Structure formats: C-alpha cells, structure tokens
N, CA, C, O and CB atoms as a CASP TS submission, in Angstrom:
PFRMAT TS
TARGET T0000
AUTHOR 0000-0000-0000
METHOD Language model
MODEL 1
PARENT N/A
ATOM      1  N   MET     1     117.498  97.146  97.979  1.00  0.00           N
ATOM      2  CA  MET     1     117.776  96.949  99.383  1.00  0.00           C
ATOM      3  C   MET     1     118.715  98.060  99.848  1.00  0.00           C
ATOM      4  O   MET     1     119.661  98.425  99.150  1.00  0.00           O
ATOM      5  CB  MET     1     118.388  95.544  99.641  1.00  0.00           C
ATOM      6  N   LEU     2     118.442  98.582 101.021  1.00  0.00           N
ATOM      7  CA  LEU     2     119.266  99.638 101.608  1.00  0.00           C
ATOM      8  C   LEU     2     120.483  99.038 102.291  1.00  0.00           C
ATOM      9  O   LEU     2     120.429  97.925 102.815  1.00  0.00           O
ATOM     10  CB  LEU     2     118.451 100.474 102.609  1.00  0.00           C
ATOM     11  N   ASP     3     121.601  99.799 102.282  1.00  0.00           N
ATOM     12  CA  ASP     3     122.757  99.297 103.023  1.00  0.00           C
ATOM     13  C   ASP     3     122.473  99.402 104.518  1.00  0.00           C
ATOM     14  O   ASP     3     121.540 100.092 104.929  1.00  0.00           O
ATOM     15  CB  ASP     3     124.050 100.086 102.649  1.00  0.00           C
ATOM     16  N   ALA     4     123.270  98.722 105.325  1.00  0.00           N
ATOM     17  CA  ALA     4     122.988  98.569 106.755  1.00  0.00           C
ATOM     18  C   ALA     4     122.876  99.899 107.485  1.00  0.00           C
ATOM     19  O   ALA     4     121.971 100.073 108.301  1.00  0.00           O
ATOM     20  CB  ALA     4     124.063  97.737 107.401  1.00  0.00           C
ATOM     21  N   SER     5     123.776 100.845 107.211  1.00  0.00           N
ATOM     22  CA  SER     5     123.731 102.118 107.943  1.00  0.00           C
ATOM     23  C   SER     5     122.492 102.930 107.578  1.00  0.00           C
ATOM     24  O   SER     5     121.905 103.582 108.441  1.00  0.00           O
ATOM     25  CB  SER     5     124.993 102.941 107.659  1.00  0.00           C
ATOM     26  N   LEU     6     122.093 102.896 106.322  1.00  0.00           N
ATOM     27  CA  LEU     6     120.889 103.619 105.910  1.00  0.00           C
ATOM     28  C   LEU     6     119.638 102.949 106.479  1.00  0.00           C
ATOM     29  O   LEU     6     118.679 103.627 106.848  1.00  0.00           O
ATOM     30  CB  LEU     6     120.802 103.692 104.370  1.00  0.00           C
ATOM     31  N   ARG     7     119.651 101.621 106.547  1.00  0.00           N
ATOM     32  CA  ARG     7     118.527 100.895 107.147  1.00  0.00           C
ATOM     33  C   ARG     7     118.310 101.317 108.595  1.00  0.00           C
ATOM     34  O   ARG     7     117.177 101.563 109.011  1.00  0.00           O
ATOM     35  CB  ARG     7     118.766  99.381 107.074  1.00  0.00           C
ATOM     36  N   VAL     8     119.398 101.401 109.365  1.00  0.00           N
ATOM     37  CA  VAL     8     119.297 101.805 110.772  1.00  0.00           C
ATOM     38  C   VAL     8     118.754 103.220 110.869  1.00  0.00           C
ATOM     39  O   VAL     8     117.940 103.510 111.745  1.00  0.00           O
ATOM     40  CB  VAL     8     120.671 101.708 111.475  1.00  0.00           C
ATOM     41  N   THR     9     119.193 104.107 109.982  1.00  0.00           N
ATOM     42  CA  THR     9     118.699 105.484 109.983  1.00  0.00           C
ATOM     43  C   THR     9     117.194 105.515 109.744  1.00  0.00           C
ATOM     44  O   THR     9     116.468 106.221 110.444  1.00  0.00           O
ATOM     45  CB  THR     9     119.424 106.319 108.913  1.00  0.00           C
ATOM     46  N   VAL    10     116.726 104.761 108.769  1.00  0.00           N
ATOM     47  CA  VAL    10     115.291 104.720 108.454  1.00  0.00           C
ATOM     48  C   VAL    10     114.507 104.107 109.616  1.00  0.00           C
ATOM     49  O   VAL    10     113.452 104.622 109.985  1.00  0.00           O
ATOM     50  CB  VAL    10     115.039 103.914 107.154  1.00  0.00           C
ATOM     51  N   LEU    11     115.009 103.022 110.192  1.00  0.00           N
ATOM     52  CA  LEU    11     114.322 102.387 111.318  1.00  0.00           C
ATOM     53  C   LEU    11     114.257 103.319 112.523  1.00  0.00           C
ATOM     54  O   LEU    11     113.229 103.391 113.196  1.00  0.00           O
ATOM     55  CB  LEU    11     115.024 101.084 111.704  1.00  0.00           C
ATOM     56  N   ASN    12     115.344 104.031 112.798  1.00  0.00           N
ATOM     57  CA  ASN    12     115.341 104.989 113.909  1.00  0.00           C
ATOM     58  C   ASN    12     114.353 106.118 113.659  1.00  0.00           C
ATOM     59  O   ASN    12     113.690 106.576 114.590  1.00  0.00           O
ATOM     60  CB  ASN    12     116.745 105.563 114.126  1.00  0.00           C
ATOM     61  N   LEU    13     114.246 106.571 112.415  1.00  0.00           N
ATOM     62  CA  LEU    13     113.275 107.607 112.066  1.00  0.00           C
ATOM     63  C   LEU    13     111.852 107.106 112.312  1.00  0.00           C
ATOM     64  O   LEU    13     111.032 107.827 112.880  1.00  0.00           O
ATOM     65  CB  LEU    13     113.446 108.038 110.593  1.00  0.00           C
ATOM     66  N   LEU    14     111.555 105.888 111.892  1.00  0.00           N
ATOM     67  CA  LEU    14     110.222 105.320 112.127  1.00  0.00           C
ATOM     68  C   LEU    14     109.918 105.208 113.616  1.00  0.00           C
ATOM     69  O   LEU    14     108.812 105.526 114.055  1.00  0.00           O
ATOM     70  CB  LEU    14     110.107 103.942 111.468  1.00  0.00           C
ATOM     71  N   MET    15     110.898 104.757 114.389  1.00  0.00           N
ATOM     72  CA  MET    15     110.681 104.617 115.832  1.00  0.00           C
ATOM     73  C   MET    15     110.489 105.979 116.493  1.00  0.00           C
ATOM     74  O   MET    15     109.688 106.107 117.419  1.00  0.00           O
ATOM     75  CB  MET    15     111.861 103.878 116.482  1.00  0.00           C
ATOM     76  N   ASP    16     111.213 106.994 116.029  1.00  0.00           N
ATOM     77  CA  ASP    16     111.046 108.343 116.567  1.00  0.00           C
ATOM     78  C   ASP    16     109.655 108.889 116.242  1.00  0.00           C
ATOM     79  O   ASP    16     108.998 109.471 117.106  1.00  0.00           O
ATOM     80  CB  ASP    16     112.130 109.281 116.008  1.00  0.00           C
ATOM     81  N   LEU    17     109.208 108.703 115.005  1.00  0.00           N
ATOM     82  CA  LEU    17     107.861 109.146 114.619  1.00  0.00           C
ATOM     83  C   LEU    17     106.799 108.438 115.451  1.00  0.00           C
ATOM     84  O   LEU    17     105.830 109.057 115.891  1.00  0.00           O
ATOM     85  CB  LEU    17     107.615 108.888 113.120  1.00  0.00           C
ATOM     86  N   ARG    18     106.984 107.145 115.663  1.00  0.00           N
ATOM     87  CA  ARG    18     106.034 106.361 116.459  1.00  0.00           C
ATOM     88  C   ARG    18     105.923 106.920 117.868  1.00  0.00           C
ATOM     89  O   ARG    18     104.825 107.066 118.406  1.00  0.00           O
ATOM     90  CB  ARG    18     106.457 104.885 116.509  1.00  0.00           C
ATOM     91  N   LYS    19     107.062 107.228 118.454  1.00  0.00           N
ATOM     92  CA  LYS    19     107.077 107.727 119.832  1.00  0.00           C
ATOM     93  C   LYS    19     106.505 109.146 119.911  1.00  0.00           C
ATOM     94  O   LYS    19     105.680 109.431 120.779  1.00  0.00           O
ATOM     95  CB  LYS    19     108.510 107.705 120.394  1.00  0.00           C
ATOM     96  N   ARG    20     106.934 110.032 119.015  1.00  0.00           N
ATOM     97  CA  ARG    20     106.491 111.433 119.070  1.00  0.00           C
ATOM     98  C   ARG    20     105.002 111.586 118.825  1.00  0.00           C
ATOM     99  O   ARG    20     104.360 112.451 119.421  1.00  0.00           O
ATOM    100  CB  ARG    20     107.248 112.258 118.058  1.00  0.00           C
ATOM    101  N   HIS    21     104.452 110.764 117.965  1.00  0.00           N
ATOM    102  CA  HIS    21     103.043 110.901 117.586  1.00  0.00           C
ATOM    103  C   HIS    21     102.161 109.821 118.210  1.00  0.00           C
ATOM    104  O   HIS    21     100.978 109.718 117.887  1.00  0.00           O
ATOM    105  CB  HIS    21     102.909 110.855 116.078  1.00  0.00           C
ATOM    106  N   ASN    22     102.742 109.018 119.105  1.00  0.00           N
ATOM    107  CA  ASN    22     101.995 107.960 119.789  1.00  0.00           C
ATOM    108  C   ASN    22     101.177 107.133 118.797  1.00  0.00           C
ATOM    109  O   ASN    22      99.968 106.960 118.956  1.00  0.00           O
ATOM    110  CB  ASN    22     101.073 108.563 120.858  1.00  0.00           C
ATOM    111  N   MET    23     101.862 106.630 117.775  1.00  0.00           N
ATOM    112  CA  MET    23     101.167 105.902 116.722  1.00  0.00           C
ATOM    113  C   MET    23     101.701 104.477 116.604  1.00  0.00           C
ATOM    114  O   MET    23     102.794 104.155 117.071  1.00  0.00           O
ATOM    115  CB  MET    23     101.308 106.633 115.383  1.00  0.00           C
ATOM    116  N   SER    24     100.912 103.660 115.980  1.00  0.00           N
ATOM    117  CA  SER    24     101.318 102.285 115.697  1.00  0.00           C
ATOM    118  C   SER    24     101.869 102.215 114.289  1.00  0.00           C
ATOM    119  O   SER    24     101.478 102.992 113.417  1.00  0.00           O
ATOM    120  CB  SER    24     100.134 101.300 115.872  1.00  0.00           C
ATOM    121  N   ILE    25     102.776 101.286 114.071  1.00  0.00           N
ATOM    122  CA  ILE    25     103.341 101.064 112.743  1.00  0.00           C
ATOM    123  C   ILE    25     103.250  99.573 112.444  1.00  0.00           C
ATOM    124  O   ILE    25     103.652  98.741 113.257  1.00  0.00           O
ATOM    125  CB  ILE    25     104.827 101.575 112.654  1.00  0.00           C
ATOM    126  N   LEU    26     102.725  99.250 111.284  1.00  0.00           N
ATOM    127  CA  LEU    26     102.725  97.872 110.811  1.00  0.00           C
ATOM    128  C   LEU    26     103.985  97.704 109.974  1.00  0.00           C
ATOM    129  O   LEU    26     104.090  98.272 108.887  1.00  0.00           O
ATOM    130  CB  LEU    26     101.417  97.528 109.983  1.00  0.00           C
ATOM    131  N   PHE    27     104.932  96.934 110.470  1.00  0.00           N
ATOM    132  CA  PHE    27     106.233  96.753 109.828  1.00  0.00           C
ATOM    133  C   PHE    27     106.324  95.307 109.368  1.00  0.00           C
ATOM    134  O   PHE    27     106.378  94.391 110.188  1.00  0.00           O
ATOM    135  CB  PHE    27     107.414  97.118 110.797  1.00  0.00           C
ATOM    136  N   ILE    28     106.341  95.105 108.062  1.00  0.00           N
ATOM    137  CA  ILE    28     106.359  93.756 107.507  1.00  0.00           C
ATOM    138  C   ILE    28     107.762  93.456 107.001  1.00  0.00           C
ATOM    139  O   ILE    28     108.312  94.203 106.192  1.00  0.00           O
ATOM    140  CB  ILE    28     105.310  93.599 106.364  1.00  0.00           C
ATOM    141  N   THR    29     108.337  92.358 107.483  1.00  0.00           N
ATOM    142  CA  THR    29     109.704  92.013 107.102  1.00  0.00           C
ATOM    143  C   THR    29     109.934  90.518 107.235  1.00  0.00           C
ATOM    144  O   THR    29     109.217  89.824 107.956  1.00  0.00           O
ATOM    145  CB  THR    29     110.715  92.783 107.958  1.00  0.00           C
ATOM    146  N   HIS    30     110.938  90.039 106.532  1.00  0.00           N
ATOM    147  CA  HIS    30     111.422  88.674 106.718  1.00  0.00           C
ATOM    148  C   HIS    30     112.689  88.677 107.566  1.00  0.00           C
ATOM    149  O   HIS    30     113.236  87.616 107.868  1.00  0.00           O
ATOM    150  CB  HIS    30     111.687  88.000 105.357  1.00  0.00           C
ATOM    151  N   ASP    31     113.152  89.850 107.948  1.00  0.00           N
ATOM    152  CA  ASP    31     114.391  90.000 108.712  1.00  0.00           C
ATOM    153  C   ASP    31     114.068  90.039 110.205  1.00  0.00           C
ATOM    154  O   ASP    31     113.567  91.045 110.708  1.00  0.00           O
ATOM    155  CB  ASP    31     115.157  91.287 108.283  1.00  0.00           C
ATOM    156  N   LEU    32     114.351  88.952 110.908  1.00  0.00           N
ATOM    157  CA  LEU    32     114.013  88.872 112.331  1.00  0.00           C
ATOM    158  C   LEU    32     114.788  89.884 113.161  1.00  0.00           C
ATOM    159  O   LEU    32     114.282  90.367 114.175  1.00  0.00           O
ATOM    160  CB  LEU    32     114.278  87.473 112.853  1.00  0.00           C
ATOM    161  N   GLY    33     116.000  90.210 112.752  1.00  0.00           N
ATOM    162  CA  GLY    33     116.778  91.222 113.463  1.00  0.00           C
ATOM    163  C   GLY    33     116.103  92.578 113.412  1.00  0.00           C
ATOM    164  O   GLY    33     116.022  93.275 114.423  1.00  0.00           O
ATOM    165  N   GLN    34     115.615  92.957 112.232  1.00  0.00           N
ATOM    166  CA  GLN    34     114.886  94.218 112.103  1.00  0.00           C
ATOM    167  C   GLN    34     113.598  94.171 112.906  1.00  0.00           C
ATOM    168  O   GLN    34     113.252  95.139 113.583  1.00  0.00           O
ATOM    169  CB  GLN    34     114.582  94.522 110.629  1.00  0.00           C
ATOM    170  N   ALA    35     112.894  93.066 112.839  1.00  0.00           N
ATOM    171  CA  ALA    35     111.643  92.934 113.590  1.00  0.00           C
ATOM    172  C   ALA    35     111.900  93.110 115.079  1.00  0.00           C
ATOM    173  O   ALA    35     111.142  93.794 115.766  1.00  0.00           O
ATOM    174  CB  ALA    35     110.985  91.568 113.320  1.00  0.00           C
ATOM    175  N   TYR    36     112.958  92.501 115.574  1.00  0.00           N
ATOM    176  CA  TYR    36     113.296  92.620 116.997  1.00  0.00           C
ATOM    177  C   TYR    36     113.657  94.059 117.350  1.00  0.00           C
ATOM    178  O   TYR    36     113.272  94.559 118.408  1.00  0.00           O
ATOM    179  CB  TYR    36     114.461  91.680 117.356  1.00  0.00           C
ATOM    180  N   TYR    37     114.391  94.719 116.472  1.00  0.00           N
ATOM    181  CA  TYR    37     114.873  96.078 116.716  1.00  0.00           C
ATOM    182  C   TYR    37     113.730  97.085 116.847  1.00  0.00           C
ATOM    183  O   TYR    37     113.796  97.985 117.684  1.00  0.00           O
ATOM    184  CB  TYR    37     115.804  96.505 115.596  1.00  0.00           C
ATOM    185  N   VAL    38     112.690  96.945 116.034  1.00  0.00           N
ATOM    186  CA  VAL    38     111.650  97.977 115.987  1.00  0.00           C
ATOM    187  C   VAL    38     110.340  97.597 116.669  1.00  0.00           C
ATOM    188  O   VAL    38     109.451  98.439 116.792  1.00  0.00           O
ATOM    189  CB  VAL    38     111.368  98.320 114.573  1.00  0.00           C
ATOM    190  N   SER    39     110.200  96.367 117.109  1.00  0.00           N
ATOM    191  CA  SER    39     108.879  95.902 117.541  1.00  0.00           C
ATOM    192  C   SER    39     108.732  95.759 119.048  1.00  0.00           C
ATOM    193  O   SER    39     109.674  95.414 119.761  1.00  0.00           O
ATOM    194  CB  SER    39     108.580  94.591 116.901  1.00  0.00           C
ATOM    195  N   ASP    40     107.518  96.037 119.505  1.00  0.00           N
ATOM    196  CA  ASP    40     107.106  95.689 120.863  1.00  0.00           C
ATOM    197  C   ASP    40     106.423  94.324 120.843  1.00  0.00           C
ATOM    198  O   ASP    40     106.602  93.495 121.735  1.00  0.00           O
ATOM    199  CB  ASP    40     106.156  96.774 121.456  1.00  0.00           C
ATOM    200  N   ARG    41     105.629  94.126 119.782  1.00  0.00           N
ATOM    201  CA  ARG    41     104.899  92.870 119.590  1.00  0.00           C
ATOM    202  C   ARG    41     105.237  92.350 118.201  1.00  0.00           C
ATOM    203  O   ARG    41     105.581  93.111 117.297  1.00  0.00           O
ATOM    204  CB  ARG    41     103.344  93.067 119.765  1.00  0.00           C
ATOM    205  N   ILE    42     105.129  91.040 118.057  1.00  0.00           N
ATOM    206  CA  ILE    42     105.445  90.428 116.769  1.00  0.00           C
ATOM    207  C   ILE    42     104.383  89.385 116.438  1.00  0.00           C
ATOM    208  O   ILE    42     103.859  88.707 117.322  1.00  0.00           O
ATOM    209  CB  ILE    42     106.862  89.786 116.788  1.00  0.00           C
ATOM    210  N   LEU    43     104.082  89.274 115.169  1.00  0.00           N
ATOM    211  CA  LEU    43     103.166  88.251 114.675  1.00  0.00           C
ATOM    212  C   LEU    43     103.919  87.444 113.629  1.00  0.00           C
ATOM    213  O   LEU    43     104.596  88.013 112.773  1.00  0.00           O
ATOM    214  CB  LEU    43     101.849  88.882 114.080  1.00  0.00           C
ATOM    215  N   VAL    44     103.806  86.130 113.692  1.00  0.00           N
ATOM    216  CA  VAL    44     104.475  85.247 112.744  1.00  0.00           C
ATOM    217  C   VAL    44     103.400  84.568 111.905  1.00  0.00           C
ATOM    218  O   VAL    44     102.443  83.997 112.429  1.00  0.00           O
ATOM    219  CB  VAL    44     105.379  84.192 113.475  1.00  0.00           C
ATOM    220  N   MET    45     103.584  84.646 110.585  1.00  0.00           N
ATOM    221  CA  MET    45     102.633  84.018 109.669  1.00  0.00           C
ATOM    222  C   MET    45     103.316  82.885 108.914  1.00  0.00           C
ATOM    223  O   MET    45     104.506  82.940 108.607  1.00  0.00           O
ATOM    224  CB  MET    45     102.052  85.056 108.680  1.00  0.00           C
ATOM    225  N   TYR    46     102.527  81.864 108.629  1.00  0.00           N
ATOM    226  CA  TYR    46     103.004  80.714 107.871  1.00  0.00           C
ATOM    227  C   TYR    46     101.908  80.312 106.898  1.00  0.00           C
ATOM    228  O   TYR    46     100.790  80.001 107.312  1.00  0.00           O
ATOM    229  CB  TYR    46     103.394  79.522 108.813  1.00  0.00           C
ATOM    230  N   HIS    47     102.219  80.318 105.619  1.00  0.00           N
ATOM    231  CA  HIS    47     101.235  80.015 104.571  1.00  0.00           C
ATOM    232  C   HIS    47      99.974  80.860 104.720  1.00  0.00           C
ATOM    233  O   HIS    47      98.861  80.356 104.570  1.00  0.00           O
ATOM    234  CB  HIS    47     100.868  78.530 104.601  1.00  0.00           C
ATOM    235  N   GLY    48     100.153  82.146 105.016  1.00  0.00           N
ATOM    236  CA  GLY    48      99.032  83.067 105.110  1.00  0.00           C
ATOM    237  C   GLY    48      98.225  82.983 106.392  1.00  0.00           C
ATOM    238  O   GLY    48      97.215  83.672 106.534  1.00  0.00           O
ATOM    239  N   GLN    49      98.654  82.154 107.323  1.00  0.00           N
ATOM    240  CA  GLN    49      97.940  81.993 108.589  1.00  0.00           C
ATOM    241  C   GLN    49      98.792  82.505 109.744  1.00  0.00           C
ATOM    242  O   GLN    49     100.003  82.288 109.782  1.00  0.00           O
ATOM    243  CB  GLN    49      97.560  80.513 108.817  1.00  0.00           C
ATOM    244  N   LEU    50      98.152  83.181 110.675  1.00  0.00           N
ATOM    245  CA  LEU    50      98.833  83.632 111.879  1.00  0.00           C
ATOM    246  C   LEU    50      99.091  82.420 112.770  1.00  0.00           C
ATOM    247  O   LEU    50      98.157  81.723 113.164  1.00  0.00           O
ATOM    248  CB  LEU    50      97.996  84.717 112.631  1.00  0.00           C
ATOM    249  N   VAL    51     100.373  82.171 113.089  1.00  0.00           N
ATOM    250  CA  VAL    51     100.692  80.985 113.889  1.00  0.00           C
ATOM    251  C   VAL    51     101.221  81.325 115.276  1.00  0.00           C
ATOM    252  O   VAL    51     101.202  80.479 116.170  1.00  0.00           O
ATOM    253  CB  VAL    51     101.705  80.138 113.164  1.00  0.00           C
ATOM    254  N   GLU    52     101.695  82.562 115.466  1.00  0.00           N
ATOM    255  CA  GLU    52     102.201  82.935 116.787  1.00  0.00           C
ATOM    256  C   GLU    52     102.213  84.451 116.888  1.00  0.00           C
ATOM    257  O   GLU    52     102.484  85.151 115.912  1.00  0.00           O
ATOM    258  CB  GLU    52     103.626  82.347 117.038  1.00  0.00           C
ATOM    259  N   GLN    53     101.917  84.947 118.081  1.00  0.00           N
ATOM    260  CA  GLN    53     101.951  86.388 118.309  1.00  0.00           C
ATOM    261  C   GLN    53     102.211  86.663 119.778  1.00  0.00           C
ATOM    262  O   GLN    53     101.949  85.825 120.641  1.00  0.00           O
ATOM    263  CB  GLN    53     100.633  87.052 117.857  1.00  0.00           C
ATOM    264  N   GLY    54     102.733  87.856 120.046  1.00  0.00           N
ATOM    265  CA  GLY    54     102.964  88.248 121.426  1.00  0.00           C
ATOM    266  C   GLY    54     104.099  89.239 121.524  1.00  0.00           C
ATOM    267  O   GLY    54     104.583  89.742 120.510  1.00  0.00           O
ATOM    268  N   PRO    55     104.527  89.523 122.748  1.00  0.00           N
ATOM    269  CA  PRO    55     105.665  90.419 122.942  1.00  0.00           C
ATOM    270  C   PRO    55     106.892  89.849 122.223  1.00  0.00           C
ATOM    271  O   PRO    55     107.142  88.644 122.252  1.00  0.00           O
ATOM    272  CB  PRO    55     105.958  90.621 124.458  1.00  0.00           C
ATOM    273  N   VAL    56     107.643  90.732 121.586  1.00  0.00           N
ATOM    274  CA  VAL    56     108.769  90.286 120.764  1.00  0.00           C
ATOM    275  C   VAL    56     109.770  89.457 121.567  1.00  0.00           C
ATOM    276  O   VAL    56     110.303  88.476 121.049  1.00  0.00           O
ATOM    277  CB  VAL    56     109.472  91.486 120.147  1.00  0.00           C
ATOM    278  N   ASP    57     110.037  89.829 122.813  1.00  0.00           N
ATOM    279  CA  ASP    57     110.993  89.065 123.623  1.00  0.00           C
ATOM    280  C   ASP    57     110.510  87.642 123.891  1.00  0.00           C
ATOM    281  O   ASP    57     111.308  86.705 123.907  1.00  0.00           O
ATOM    282  CB  ASP    57     111.246  89.777 124.947  1.00  0.00           C
ATOM    283  N   ARG    58     109.210  87.483 124.100  1.00  0.00           N
ATOM    284  CA  ARG    58     108.676  86.144 124.365  1.00  0.00           C
ATOM    285  C   ARG    58     108.654  85.301 123.095  1.00  0.00           C
ATOM    286  O   ARG    58     109.089  84.149 123.101  1.00  0.00           O
ATOM    287  CB  ARG    58     107.263  86.237 124.957  1.00  0.00           C
ATOM    288  N   VAL    59     108.146  85.878 122.008  1.00  0.00           N
ATOM    289  CA  VAL    59     108.008  85.103 120.768  1.00  0.00           C
ATOM    290  C   VAL    59     109.376  84.690 120.228  1.00  0.00           C
ATOM    291  O   VAL    59     109.566  83.537 119.840  1.00  0.00           O
ATOM    292  CB  VAL    59     107.244  85.919 119.706  1.00  0.00           C
ATOM    293  N   LEU    60     110.328  85.621 120.200  1.00  0.00           N
ATOM    294  CA  LEU    60     111.643  85.278 119.665  1.00  0.00           C
ATOM    295  C   LEU    60     112.537  84.605 120.702  1.00  0.00           C
ATOM    296  O   LEU    60     113.458  83.872 120.340  1.00  0.00           O
ATOM    297  CB  LEU    60     112.323  86.520 119.138  1.00  0.00           C
ATOM    298  N   GLY    61     112.278  84.843 121.975  1.00  0.00           N
ATOM    299  CA  GLY    61     113.088  84.241 123.025  1.00  0.00           C
ATOM    300  C   GLY    61     112.637  82.856 123.430  1.00  0.00           C
ATOM    301  O   GLY    61     113.435  82.055 123.917  1.00  0.00           O
ATOM    302  N   ASN    62     111.351  82.568 123.231  1.00  0.00           N
ATOM    303  CA  ASN    62     110.802  81.266 123.614  1.00  0.00           C
ATOM    304  C   ASN    62     109.679  80.891 122.647  1.00  0.00           C
ATOM    305  O   ASN    62     108.517  80.811 123.045  1.00  0.00           O
ATOM    306  CB  ASN    62     110.282  81.289 125.085  1.00  0.00           C
ATOM    307  N   PRO    63     110.026  80.661 121.382  1.00  0.00           N
ATOM    308  CA  PRO    63     108.987  80.384 120.386  1.00  0.00           C
ATOM    309  C   PRO    63     108.252  79.084 120.687  1.00  0.00           C
ATOM    310  O   PRO    63     108.844  78.110 121.152  1.00  0.00           O
ATOM    311  CB  PRO    63     109.597  80.322 118.989  1.00  0.00           C
ATOM    312  N   GLN    64     106.955  79.090 120.412  1.00  0.00           N
ATOM    313  CA  GLN    64     106.123  77.920 120.667  1.00  0.00           C
ATOM    314  C   GLN    64     105.808  77.144 119.386  1.00  0.00           C
ATOM    315  O   GLN    64     105.681  75.920 119.419  1.00  0.00           O
ATOM    316  CB  GLN    64     104.833  78.342 121.342  1.00  0.00           C
ATOM    317  N   HIS    65     105.683  77.841 118.275  1.00  0.00           N
ATOM    318  CA  HIS    65     105.303  77.183 117.027  1.00  0.00           C
ATOM    319  C   HIS    65     106.555  76.683 116.297  1.00  0.00           C
ATOM    320  O   HIS    65     107.597  77.340 116.308  1.00  0.00           O
ATOM    321  CB  HIS    65     104.493  78.151 116.121  1.00  0.00           C
ATOM    322  N   ASP    66     106.437  75.524 115.672  1.00  0.00           N
ATOM    323  CA  ASP    66     107.580  74.931 114.969  1.00  0.00           C
ATOM    324  C   ASP    66     108.134  75.848 113.882  1.00  0.00           C
ATOM    325  O   ASP    66     109.347  75.901 113.682  1.00  0.00           O
ATOM    326  CB  ASP    66     107.178  73.602 114.355  1.00  0.00           C
ATOM    327  N   TYR    67     107.264  76.571 113.178  1.00  0.00           N
ATOM    328  CA  TYR    67     107.740  77.462 112.117  1.00  0.00           C
ATOM    329  C   TYR    67     108.571  78.601 112.696  1.00  0.00           C
ATOM    330  O   TYR    67     109.606  78.955 112.132  1.00  0.00           O
ATOM    331  CB  TYR    67     106.556  78.026 111.316  1.00  0.00           C
ATOM    332  N   THR    68     108.139  79.174 113.799  1.00  0.00           N
ATOM    333  CA  THR    68     108.905  80.244 114.443  1.00  0.00           C
ATOM    334  C   THR    68     110.258  79.710 114.892  1.00  0.00           C
ATOM    335  O   THR    68     111.278  80.379 114.727  1.00  0.00           O
ATOM    336  CB  THR    68     108.128  80.833 115.650  1.00  0.00           C
ATOM    337  N   LYS    69     110.270  78.522 115.450  1.00  0.00           N
ATOM    338  CA  LYS    69     111.534  77.900 115.866  1.00  0.00           C
ATOM    339  C   LYS    69     112.464  77.719 114.670  1.00  0.00           C
ATOM    340  O   LYS    69     113.665  77.971 114.765  1.00  0.00           O
ATOM    341  CB  LYS    69     111.271  76.538 116.544  1.00  0.00           C
ATOM    342  N   ARG    70     111.903  77.283 113.550  1.00  0.00           N
ATOM    343  CA  ARG    70     112.714  77.080 112.348  1.00  0.00           C
ATOM    344  C   ARG    70     113.255  78.397 111.817  1.00  0.00           C
ATOM    345  O   ARG    70     114.407  78.469 111.390  1.00  0.00           O
ATOM    346  CB  ARG    70     111.899  76.381 111.267  1.00  0.00           C
ATOM    347  N   LEU    71     112.433  79.434 111.839  1.00  0.00           N
ATOM    348  CA  LEU    71     112.912  80.747 111.400  1.00  0.00           C
ATOM    349  C   LEU    71     114.138  81.171 112.199  1.00  0.00           C
ATOM    350  O   LEU    71     115.109  81.683 111.641  1.00  0.00           O
ATOM    351  CB  LEU    71     111.802  81.800 111.539  1.00  0.00           C
ATOM    352  N   LEU    72     114.085  80.956 113.496  1.00  0.00           N
ATOM    353  CA  LEU    72     115.195  81.366 114.358  1.00  0.00           C
ATOM    354  C   LEU    72     116.437  80.510 114.144  1.00  0.00           C
ATOM    355  O   LEU    72     117.552  81.027 114.208  1.00  0.00           O
ATOM    356  CB  LEU    72     114.775  81.299 115.813  1.00  0.00           C
ATOM    357  N   THR    73     116.275  79.228 113.895  1.00  0.00           N
ATOM    358  CA  THR    73     117.454  78.383 113.672  1.00  0.00           C
ATOM    359  C   THR    73     118.056  78.597 112.291  1.00  0.00           C
ATOM    360  O   THR    73     119.224  78.275 112.073  1.00  0.00           O
ATOM    361  CB  THR    73     117.090  76.918 113.849  1.00  0.00           C
ATOM    362  N   ASP    74     117.275  79.136 111.352  1.00  0.00           N
ATOM    363  CA  ASP    74     117.771  79.366 109.994  1.00  0.00           C
ATOM    364  C   ASP    74     118.489  80.701 109.820  1.00  0.00           C
ATOM    365  O   ASP    74     119.008  80.982 108.740  1.00  0.00           O
ATOM    366  CB  ASP    74     116.632  79.293 109.027  1.00  0.00           C
ATOM    367  N   VAL    75     118.527  81.523 110.861  1.00  0.00           N
ATOM    368  CA  VAL    75     119.236  82.804 110.766  1.00  0.00           C
ATOM    369  C   VAL    75     120.728  82.518 110.672  1.00  0.00           C
ATOM    370  O   VAL    75     121.282  81.835 111.533  1.00  0.00           O
ATOM    371  CB  VAL    75     118.918  83.730 111.995  1.00  0.00           C
ATOM    372  N   PRO    76     121.394  83.040 109.620  1.00  0.00           N
ATOM    373  CA  PRO    76     122.844  82.808 109.502  1.00  0.00           C
ATOM    374  C   PRO    76     123.601  83.398 110.688  1.00  0.00           C
ATOM    375  O   PRO    76     123.262  84.477 111.174  1.00  0.00           O
ATOM    376  CB  PRO    76     123.378  83.411 108.192  1.00  0.00           C
ATOM    377  N   ARG    77     124.602  82.702 111.139  1.00  0.00           N
ATOM    378  CA  ARG    77     125.438  83.150 112.256  1.00  0.00           C
ATOM    379  C   ARG    77     126.822  83.513 111.723  1.00  0.00           C
ATOM    380  O   ARG    77     127.354  82.848 110.834  1.00  0.00           O
ATOM    381  CB  ARG    77     125.540  82.047 113.363  1.00  0.00           C
ATOM    382  N   LEU    78     127.390  84.571 112.277  1.00  0.00           N
ATOM    383  CA  LEU    78     128.761  84.936 111.928  1.00  0.00           C
ATOM    384  C   LEU    78     129.722  84.094 112.747  1.00  0.00           C
ATOM    385  O   LEU    78     129.513  83.880 113.942  1.00  0.00           O
ATOM    386  CB  LEU    78     129.018  86.449 112.166  1.00  0.00           C
ATOM    387  N   ARG    79     130.757  83.627 112.111  1.00  0.00           N
ATOM    388  CA  ARG    79     131.780  82.868 112.829  1.00  0.00           C
ATOM    389  C   ARG    79     133.043  83.703 112.908  1.00  0.00           C
ATOM    390  O   ARG    79     133.461  84.303 111.918  1.00  0.00           O
ATOM    391  CB  ARG    79     132.063  81.505 112.137  1.00  0.00           C
ATOM    392  N   ALA    80     133.647  83.743 114.079  1.00  0.00           N
ATOM    393  CA  ALA    80     134.871  84.529 114.260  1.00  0.00           C
ATOM    394  C   ALA    80     136.090  83.702 113.918  1.00  0.00           C
ATOM    395  O   ALA    80     137.215  84.194 114.009  1.00  0.00           O
ATOM    396  CB  ALA    80     134.976  85.050 115.694  1.00  0.00           C
TER
END
C-alpha cells in the first residue's frame, strides 16, 4: 500500500493523463474516498453483481441500494 502523499501523486498523474489524452480509466478500489476523488461516474458491485451506478455525486450523495448505504456508513470517521 502506498502512503497517502504518494497515493495522491499517482491519482493526480492518472487524472492528468485522462484529461490530456481524452481517455477513460477503469479504477477499481474499495476506498470510497479515492473513488470520489478520481471518478465522474461510479459503479457499486455486491457479490459480483452491479447494484448501483451513476454520477459519483448522486451515487455517494444519495445512495439508493442498501449495500451502497452500508458502505458509506461503514467509513471510519475521525474524531477531534
């Protein structure tokens, strides 16, 4: 696993390549923060089945499927 600063560098490089070459990137992750950072659209799979898809802001901001909702509630929160 890459440390946080190196991860951001790699993600920024991928996003720059995507923009410069007008290409799509299939980015597979279990990290919803990374998915939100790099994605325009997101697909959520559960037991090998596609259960939700759409613009990242809609899917993560207003999830419709119970599994997507659970993924979002299971993200650890920092306490100050």
